[in-house]
Every structure is written in structure tokens, then in C-alpha cells.
C-alpha positions as CSV (number, residue, x, y, z in Angstrom):
1,M,-37.8,160.8,-316.8
2,R,-39.0,157.3,-317.5
3,D,-40.5,156.1,-320.8
4,E,-44.0,154.5,-321.1
5,T,-44.0,150.8,-320.2
6,T,-46.2,148.0,-321.5
7,T,-49.5,146.7,-320.1
8,G,-47.8,143.4,-319.5
9,D,-45.1,145.1,-317.3
10,L,-47.8,146.7,-315.2
11,D,-49.7,143.4,-314.8
12,A,-46.6,141.8,-313.4
13,A,-45.8,144.7,-311.2
14,L,-49.3,144.6,-309.7
15,E,-49.1,140.9,-309.0
16,A,-45.8,141.5,-307.1
17,L,-47.2,144.5,-305.3
18,A,-50.3,142.6,-304.2
19,A,-48.2,140.1,-302.3
20,A,-46.7,142.8,-300.0
21,P,-47.5,142.1,-296.3
22,R,-48.7,145.7,-295.7
23,L,-49.7,147.9,-298.6
24,I,-50.6,151.6,-299.0
25,V,-52.7,152.6,-302.0
26,A,-52.3,156.3,-302.4
27,L,-54.5,158.1,-305.0
28,D,-54.8,161.6,-306.4
29,F,-58.5,162.5,-307.0
30,D,-59.0,165.1,-309.7
31,G,-57.8,163.8,-313.1
32,T,-57.1,160.4,-311.6
33,L,-60.1,158.9,-309.9
34,A,-62.4,161.6,-311.4
35,P,-62.3,163.4,-314.7
36,F,-61.9,167.2,-314.6
37,A,-64.9,169.5,-314.6
38,D,-65.3,173.3,-314.8
39,D,-67.1,173.2,-311.4
40,P,-64.8,171.3,-309.0
41,S,-67.7,170.8,-306.6
42,Q,-69.6,168.8,-309.1
43,V,-67.1,166.1,-309.9
44,G,-67.2,162.5,-308.8
45,A,-65.0,159.4,-309.0
46,L,-65.7,157.1,-311.8
47,P,-68.1,154.4,-310.4
48,G,-65.9,151.4,-311.3
49,S,-62.8,153.1,-309.8
50,W,-64.6,154.0,-306.6
51,A,-66.0,150.4,-306.2
52,A,-62.4,149.1,-306.5
53,V,-61.2,151.7,-304.0
54,L,-63.8,150.6,-301.5
55,T,-62.9,147.0,-302.0
56,L,-59.2,147.8,-301.4
57,N,-60.2,149.8,-298.3
58,R,-61.7,146.7,-296.8
59,A,-58.8,144.4,-297.7
60,K,-56.6,143.1,-294.9
61,D,-53.4,145.0,-294.2
62,T,-54.2,147.6,-296.9
63,E,-54.5,151.3,-296.3
64,V,-56.2,153.4,-298.9
65,V,-55.3,157.1,-298.8
66,L,-56.6,159.9,-301.1
67,V,-53.8,162.4,-301.5
68,S,-55.1,165.7,-303.1
69,G,-54.3,169.3,-303.5
70,R,-57.9,170.0,-302.6
71,P,-58.7,171.3,-299.1
72,L,-59.6,168.4,-296.8
73,G,-63.2,169.5,-296.4
74,S,-63.7,169.7,-300.2
75,L,-62.1,166.3,-300.7
76,A,-64.3,164.7,-298.1
77,A,-67.4,166.4,-299.6
78,V,-66.9,165.3,-303.2
79,T,-65.7,161.7,-302.4
80,H,-68.1,160.9,-299.6
81,A,-65.3,158.8,-298.4
82,P,-66.1,156.5,-295.4
83,E,-64.7,157.7,-292.1
84,D,-62.2,154.9,-291.9
85,M,-60.6,156.0,-295.2
86,A,-57.6,158.2,-294.8
87,L,-57.6,161.6,-296.5
88,V,-54.7,164.0,-297.1
89,G,-55.6,167.5,-298.3
90,S,-53.7,170.6,-299.4
91,H,-50.8,168.6,-300.8
92,G,-50.0,167.2,-297.4
93,V,-50.9,170.0,-294.9
94,E,-54.2,168.6,-293.8
95,W,-54.8,165.1,-292.6
96,R,-57.7,162.8,-291.7
97,V,-56.1,159.6,-290.6
98,D,-57.7,157.0,-288.3
99,G,-60.8,159.3,-288.1
100,H,-58.8,162.2,-286.6
101,A,-58.4,165.5,-288.4
102,E,-55.1,167.4,-288.3
103,A,-54.4,170.9,-289.7
104,A,-52.0,172.7,-287.4
105,L,-51.2,176.1,-288.9
106,T,-49.6,178.6,-286.6
107,A,-50.9,182.1,-286.1
108,D,-48.2,183.4,-288.3
109,E,-49.0,181.0,-291.1
110,L,-52.7,182.0,-290.8
111,E,-51.8,185.6,-291.1
112,R,-49.7,184.9,-294.2
113,V,-52.5,183.0,-295.8
114,A,-54.8,185.9,-295.3
115,R,-52.3,188.4,-296.7
116,I,-51.6,186.4,-299.8
117,G,-55.3,185.7,-300.4
118,A,-56.1,189.4,-300.3
119,A,-53.4,190.1,-302.9
120,L,-54.7,187.3,-305.2
121,D,-58.3,188.5,-304.9
122,E,-57.2,191.8,-306.4
123,V,-55.7,189.9,-309.3
124,G,-58.8,187.8,-309.7
125,A,-61.0,190.9,-310.0
126,R,-58.9,192.1,-313.0
127,F,-59.4,188.9,-315.0
128,P,-63.1,187.8,-315.5
129,G,-63.3,184.0,-315.6
130,V,-60.3,183.5,-313.4
131,V,-61.3,182.0,-310.1
132,V,-59.3,182.3,-306.9
133,E,-59.9,179.4,-304.5
134,H,-59.1,180.0,-300.9
135,K,-57.6,177.0,-299.1
136,P,-56.7,176.5,-295.4
137,A,-52.9,176.7,-296.2
138,G,-52.9,178.7,-299.3
139,H,-54.8,179.6,-302.5
140,G,-55.3,178.4,-306.0
141,V,-55.7,180.5,-309.1
142,H,-57.9,178.6,-311.6
143,T,-57.7,179.4,-315.3
144,R,-59.6,176.6,-316.9
145,R,-62.4,178.9,-318.1
146,V,-60.2,181.5,-319.9
147,S,-58.0,181.4,-323.0
148,A,-54.4,180.5,-322.9
149,D,-53.3,184.1,-323.4
150,V,-55.4,185.3,-320.5
151,A,-54.3,182.5,-318.3
152,S,-50.7,183.3,-318.9
153,E,-51.2,187.0,-318.1
154,A,-53.3,186.2,-315.0
155,N,-50.7,183.7,-313.7
156,A,-47.9,186.2,-314.1
157,A,-49.9,188.8,-312.3
158,A,-50.8,186.4,-309.5
159,S,-47.2,185.3,-309.1
160,R,-46.0,188.8,-308.7
161,A,-48.8,189.7,-306.3
162,A,-48.3,186.6,-304.1
163,H,-44.5,187.0,-303.9
164,D,-44.9,190.7,-303.1
165,A,-47.3,189.9,-300.3
166,D,-45.1,187.1,-299.0
167,P,-41.5,186.5,-300.4
168,E,-41.5,183.1,-298.7
169,V,-44.6,181.8,-300.4
170,L,-44.4,178.4,-302.2
171,E,-45.6,178.5,-305.8
172,R,-46.4,175.4,-307.8
173,G,-48.1,174.9,-311.1
174,G,-50.7,172.3,-312.1
175,K,-53.3,171.7,-314.8
176,D,-55.0,175.1,-315.3
177,I,-54.1,176.1,-311.8
178,L,-51.3,178.0,-310.1
179,E,-51.1,177.4,-306.3
180,F,-49.6,179.5,-303.5
181,A,-49.0,177.9,-300.1
182,V,-47.3,178.9,-296.8
183,R,-46.1,175.5,-295.8
184,H,-43.5,173.7,-297.9
185,V,-44.8,170.2,-297.9
186,T,-45.6,168.0,-300.9
187,K,-47.4,164.8,-301.8
188,G,-44.1,163.1,-301.6
189,D,-43.7,164.2,-297.9
190,A,-47.2,162.8,-297.3
191,I,-46.4,159.4,-298.8
192,V,-43.1,159.1,-296.8
193,R,-45.0,160.0,-293.6
194,L,-47.8,157.5,-294.4
195,R,-45.3,154.7,-295.1
196,D,-43.7,155.3,-291.7
197,L,-47.0,155.7,-289.9
198,H,-48.4,152.4,-291.2
199,G,-45.1,150.4,-291.5
200,A,-46.0,149.7,-295.1
201,D,-43.8,147.3,-297.1
202,A,-45.0,148.8,-300.5
203,V,-46.8,151.7,-302.0
204,F,-49.1,152.1,-305.0
205,F,-49.5,155.7,-306.1
206,A,-51.5,157.1,-309.1
207,G,-51.7,160.7,-310.1
208,D,-52.0,162.9,-313.2
209,D,-50.5,166.3,-312.4
210,V,-47.2,168.0,-312.0
211,T,-47.6,168.0,-308.2
212,D,-47.9,164.2,-308.3
213,E,-44.3,164.0,-309.4
214,D,-43.3,164.7,-305.9
215,G,-45.1,161.5,-304.9
216,F,-43.5,159.4,-307.7
217,R,-40.1,160.8,-306.7
218,V,-40.2,159.1,-303.3
219,L,-41.2,155.7,-304.5
220,G,-38.6,152.9,-304.3
221,E,-38.0,149.4,-305.3
222,G,-41.1,147.3,-305.1
223,D,-43.4,150.3,-305.2
224,V,-45.6,151.0,-308.2
225,G,-46.2,154.5,-309.6
226,V,-48.8,155.1,-312.4
227,K,-49.0,158.3,-314.3
228,V,-52.5,159.1,-315.6
229,G,-52.4,161.0,-319.0
230,P,-49.6,162.7,-320.9
231,G,-46.6,164.6,-319.7
232,E,-43.1,163.9,-318.5
233,T,-43.0,161.7,-315.4
234,R,-40.9,159.8,-312.9
235,A,-43.6,157.1,-312.6
236,G,-42.7,153.6,-313.8
237,F,-46.0,153.2,-315.7
238,R,-48.4,155.3,-317.7
239,I,-52.1,154.9,-318.6
240,D,-54.2,157.1,-320.9
241,D,-56.9,158.6,-318.6
242,P,-59.0,158.1,-315.5
243,A,-61.2,155.5,-317.3
244,A,-58.1,153.3,-317.8
245,L,-57.3,153.5,-314.1
246,T,-60.5,151.7,-313.4
247,G,-59.1,148.5,-314.8
248,V,-55.9,148.9,-312.9
249,L,-57.6,149.4,-309.6
250,K,-60.0,146.5,-310.2
251,Q,-57.0,144.2,-310.9
252,L,-55.2,145.3,-307.8
253,A,-58.3,144.9,-305.7
254,R,-58.8,141.4,-307.0
255,L,-55.2,140.4,-306.5
256,R,-55.1,141.9,-303.0
257,A,-58.3,140.1,-301.9
258,T,-57.1,136.7,-303.1
259,R,-53.5,136.8,-302.0
């Protein structure tokens, strides 16, 4: 894991990144562009960050992509992203790129999703305050509203139930959430695909959660990864919180617009 780097290092990295002929700006949403909230439907990107995102989205040879664990519909609803902004939901399963939506689950995958969801609903009913979120390609068990002890017990029960229902289920942890999916794709897979799709010369990626490490893992020389908040990371740079990301995005937008 990389150590925290200085602000000066990040300034220099952004200047070099902004000179790339074709750039992808990939951003997680919750905990990155927006602070966390108990009600995920009521969050919004910080105004300064969103203004910078829109500026970047209009910049020449620059593709902004929101890459989230949220379902695509939820991501579109909370961001109000313009139609020409690319969205990737469910950790890379669902896509809205170039105005076209894509979520091709097979009939077998849909049946697996339903079976796992039914098992998790039974777990959720046993733990008041634990919320089971049903997604197109899986489910999330949210424990933000309960104590650490209850969360630990609920997560253990959810893991047993999901794997009993489907031994091939993909389990991944996050901040106050345990997720179960039927398709083994990651944010890293999404970034690799986006780079190939757009012929990008460089990638900027910012994220805060454990699942964002898959994105940092695929970054290469000339790319810039920014970890938002604490925790071990493969990102080359770290900032304190979503508010600190506002300044980073504003700087990148300014450099990209004047290159």
C-alpha cells in the first residue's frame, strides 16, 4: 500500500495529467462527490465539486464517468447527471454510455438475484435497523443505523444466508454495507473497459471505499488515483474528505480547460 503524498506532489501530477490528449475522469459518488447520509436517496454532490464535474464534462477530449456501487437508476436520480455524462452502476454491471443503457443479465442470473434477495430479506427481518437494498445484479445489506455489534452479527448471518442460497455469489464489503452480486465485475474492470472504449491516454480516478481499490489497482504510469479519507490504499494520493476533493476537481477543470 502506498503512503500519503504531499499536496505539492498532487499539484504536479494534475498538471501532467491535464496535458493528456484524451482523458477519462472517473469518480465514485457516495463518500467522494457526496458525503454519506442515513437515507441514500437524499444525498447530493457538493455544489463546488459538481460544478467542476460539469466543467470537465464540457472540456474537449475529456470523458467524465461516475462509477458507483449504486444501481444505475439510483445513481442517475441522485446526481441528475446530464444525458451525455457516462454512468456506470452496480460496480460495473450497468452502463449508460453515449446515452445508451446496458444491463444484460441472463435469465439464470436474474433467478440467482431473486433467490439471494429472498434469503437476505429473511435476515433483514431479524435485525431491526438493518436495511436490505435490492439491486439489479445483487443486494446490499446496510448497517449504518445499528451498533457495531449488531452490524457484525447481521453481516455474518447475511453472509451465511447468501452463500447457502448461491455458493457462487460474490461478496464484498464496504463502509457500513456488505454486498452480494451474481456477476464478478469490479470498478477496475469498468475503468479498463472505459479506457479501451474511449482510447484514453490517461485516467483520473477518485474514490473512498474498499471497492474503489479495484479501480486504483488498474491505474498505470501517468494516471492519477486519489483516495478520499482514511484506510489503506493503492492510490498514489490521499485527501481528507469530499470537501477536499472540490479543490482538486476545480484545479483539474481549470488546467484541462486552459491546456
